[in-house]
C-alpha positions in Angstrom: 18.1 13.3 -20.1 18.8 9.7 -18.9 19.9 9.5 -15.3 23.5 8.4 -14.7 23.4 5.5 -12.3 25.6 2.5 -11.5 25.6 -0.1 -14.3 24.2 -2.6 -11.8 20.9 -0.7 -12.0 20.2 -2.0 -15.6 20.3 -5.6 -14.3 18.4 -5.0 -11.0 15.3 -7.1 -10.2 12.5 -4.9 -11.5 9.9 -6.4 -9.3 11.9 -5.6 -6.2 12.5 -2.0 -7.4 8.8 -1.4 -8.0 7.9 -2.7 -4.5 10.7 -0.5 -3.1 9.3 2.5 -4.9 5.8 2.0 -3.6 7.0 1.4 0.0 9.1 4.6 -0.2 6.1 6.6 -1.4 3.9 5.1 1.3 6.4 5.9 4.1 7.1 9.4 2.6 10.9 8.9 2.4 11.7 11.4 -0.3 15.3 10.3 -1.0 14.3 6.7 -1.3 11.4 7.6 -3.5 13.6 9.5 -6.0 16.2 6.8 -6.0 13.7 4.0 -6.7 12.1 6.1 -9.5 15.4 6.9 -11.1 16.5 3.2 -11.0 13.2 2.2 -12.6 13.8 4.7 -15.4 17.4 3.4 -15.9 16.4 -0.3 -16.3 17.4 -1.8 -19.6 14.2 -2.5 -21.6 15.3 -5.9 -22.9 16.4 -7.0 -19.5 13.0 -5.8 -18.1 11.0 -7.9 -20.4 13.3 -10.9 -19.8 13.1 -10.5 -16.0 9.3 -10.1 -16.1 9.1 -13.7 -17.4 5.5 -14.6 -16.5 2.2 -12.9 -15.8 2.6 -13.0 -12.0 5.8 -11.0 -12.3 4.4 -8.6 -14.9 1.2 -8.0 -12.9 3.0 -7.4 -9.6 5.5 -5.1 -11.2 3.1 -2.9 -13.1 0.5 -2.7 -10.3 3.2 -1.5 -8.0 4.6 1.0 -10.5 1.1 2.4 -11.4 0.0 2.8 -7.8 3.3 4.2 -6.6 3.4 6.8 -9.4 -0.2 8.0 -8.8 0.4 8.5 -5.1 3.9 10.1 -5.7 2.7 12.4 -8.5 -0.5 13.6 -6.9 1.1 14.1 -3.5 3.5 16.6 -5.2 0.9 18.1 -7.5 -2.7 17.4 -6.6 -3.9 20.0 -9.0 -2.8 17.8 -11.9 -5.6 15.3 -11.1 -8.5 15.1 -13.6 -10.4 12.4 -15.2 -8.8 12.5 -18.7 -5.5 14.3 -19.2 -3.8 13.0 -16.0 -4.1 9.4 -17.3 -3.1 10.2 -20.9 0.1 12.1 -20.2 3.3 10.1 -20.9 5.2 10.9 -17.7 5.9 7.5 -16.0 9.6 6.7 -16.5 10.3 3.0 -16.9 13.2 1.4 -18.7 14.0 4.4 -20.8 10.3 4.8 -21.8 7.9 7.5 -20.8 4.5 5.8 -20.4 1.1 7.1 -19.5 -1.0 5.5 -16.8 -3.4 4.5 -19.7 -0.4 2.7 -21.3 0.2 0.7 -18.2 -3.5 -0.1 -17.4 -5.0 -0.6 -20.8 -1.9 -1.4 -22.9 0.1 -3.7 -20.5 -2.2 -5.0 -17.8 -5.3 -5.3 -20.0 -3.4 -6.6 -22.9 -3.9 -3.8 -25.4 -7.6 -2.9 -24.8 -9.1 0.5 -25.3 -10.0 2.5 -22.1 -13.5 2.9 -23.5 -15.5 0.2 -25.4 -16.7 -1.6 -22.2 -13.8 -4.1 -22.4 -14.6 -5.4 -25.8 -12.4 -3.2 -28.2 -8.7 -3.7 -28.6 -6.2 -0.8 -28.8 -5.1 -0.5 -32.4 -1.4 -0.5 -33.3 0.3 -1.2 -29.9 4.0 -0.3 -30.1 6.9 -2.8 -29.7 7.4 -2.0 -26.0 3.7 -2.6 -25.2 3.7 -5.9 -27.1 6.8 -7.1 -25.3 5.7 -5.9 -21.9 2.0 -6.8 -21.8 0.4 -9.8 -20.0 -0.3 -13.0 -21.8 -3.8 -13.3 -20.3 -6.1 -10.6 -18.8 -7.0 -11.0 -15.1 -10.2 -9.1 -14.1 -8.9 -8.8 -10.6 -6.4 -6.0 -11.6 -9.4 -3.7 -11.6 -9.7 -4.1 -7.8 -6.0 -3.5 -7.3 -5.4 -0.3 -9.3 -5.8 2.9 -7.5 -6.1 6.1 -9.7 -6.3 8.5 -6.7 -10.1 8.8 -6.6 -12.2 8.2 -3.5 -14.0 5.2 -5.1 -10.7 3.4 -5.9 -9.7 0.2 -4.1 -6.9 0.5 -1.5 -3.2 0.3 -2.5 -1.3 -2.8 -1.6 2.3 -3.9 -2.4 2.1 -7.0 -4.6 4.6 -9.9 -4.8 4.6 -12.5 -7.6 5.0 -15.3 -5.1 1.7 -14.5 -3.3 -0.1 -12.6 -6.1 -3.0 -14.9 -6.7 -4.0 -15.0 -3.0 -3.4 -11.3 -2.6 -5.6 -10.4 -5.7 -8.3 -12.7 -4.4 -8.1 -11.0 -1.0 -8.2 -7.4 -2.4 -11.0 -8.3 -4.7 -13.1 -9.9 -1.9 -12.4 -6.9 0.4 -13.4 -4.3 -2.2 -16.6 -6.2 -3.2 -17.5 -6.6 0.4 -17.4 -2.9 0.9 -19.1 -1.9 -2.4 -21.7 -4.6 -3.4 -25.3 -4.5 -2.0 -27.6 -7.4 -2.8 -31.3 -6.8 -2.4 -32.9 -10.3 -2.5 -36.5 -8.9 -2.3 -36.0 -6.5 -5.2 -34.0 -9.0 -7.2 -31.2 -6.5 -7.7 -27.5 -6.2 -6.9 -25.7 -2.9 -6.9 -22.1 -3.2 -8.0 -19.0 -1.0 -8.5 -19.1 1.0 -11.8 -15.9 -0.8 -12.8 -18.1 -3.7 -13.8 -19.8 -1.5 -16.3 -16.8 0.3 -17.7 -14.9 -3.0 -18.3 -17.8 -5.3 -18.7 -16.0 -7.4 -21.3 -13.1 -8.0 -19.0 -15.5 -9.7 -16.5 -17.2 -11.8 -19.1 -20.3 -9.7 -19.6 -23.4 -10.0 -17.4 -23.1 -13.7 -16.8 -19.4 -13.3 -15.9 -20.2 -10.5 -13.5 -22.8 -12.7 -11.7 -20.4 -15.6 -11.7 -17.7 -13.4 -10.0 -20.3 -12.2 -7.5 -21.1 -15.8 -6.6 -17.4 -16.7 -6.4 -16.7 -14.0 -3.9 -19.9 -14.6 -1.8 -21.8 -11.5 -2.8 -24.9 -13.3 -4.1 -26.1 -16.9 -3.4 -25.6 -19.8 -5.8 -28.4 -19.8 -8.4 -29.3 -16.2 -8.0 -29.3 -14.0 -11.1 -30.3 -10.5 -9.9 -30.5 -7.5 -12.1 -27.3 -5.5 -12.1 -27.3 -1.9 -11.0 -24.2 0.2 -11.0 -22.9 2.6 -8.3 -21.9 6.1 -9.2 -18.1 6.8 -9.0 -16.7 9.3 -6.6 -13.9 11.1 -8.5 -12.8 13.4 -5.6 -9.1 13.1 -4.9 -8.3 10.7 -2.0 -4.7 9.9 -1.4 -3.1 7.6 1.2 -5.7 4.8 1.0 -3.3 2.0 1.8 -4.2 -1.6 2.6 -2.3 -3.4 5.3 1.0 -4.8 4.3 0.5 -8.3 3.0 2.1 -10.1 6.0 -0.4 -8.2 8.3 -3.3 -9.1 6.0 -2.3 -12.7 6.0 -2.3 -12.7 9.8 -5.9 -11.3 9.7 -7.0 -13.8 7.1 -5.7 -16.8 9.1 -7.0 -15.6 12.4 
């Protein structure tokens, strides 16, 4: 049943609501968490797509919704976590829709790509909501900003469209710094398994090496053989990055 809320909810700023939801989950304020989740559910779908007017707003909104829901749901029911069904269940309430985490990640943030297929195969027959909500251009950095609850996932941050580009660069660099191992003598570089699962999103092998150079993981001109880390799927909640203002202070120090 739809939740009965003040009419102003339908016109609320969705980006602010999603950030409010994630911050409430992080600070474990139950009443605020429920309120934010219900207000997200009650958003008008047409207003939502209108207010998410560019990719910066779309990405910030959907990253915050995804990460908040994972932490919220698994804190209440950790037994529901598994590698398949948890992500396929349509249980994320946004703008009168019930979405799965796969819908958000692969339908909206990856612009209608299959979860399998190494980042090369599109999702067939995306529905009208997905087509209206999805990003215009894929951004590989979202893979280093989504946290599915597993130990190998990147930390959770709150994203703001005004600082999104810098924040995605920061979270990407931070994750790669912790996960990538370059062995010059062996001519290899060990990278997160995300690079294998979504190879096409990164531009294939050449694109992966370009990204590694861009973020200072391998030297210019190096073309090492790619090796992929295993992925630790054990449940690990509460892995939060510093708030963006704190991180900015660290970056400028």
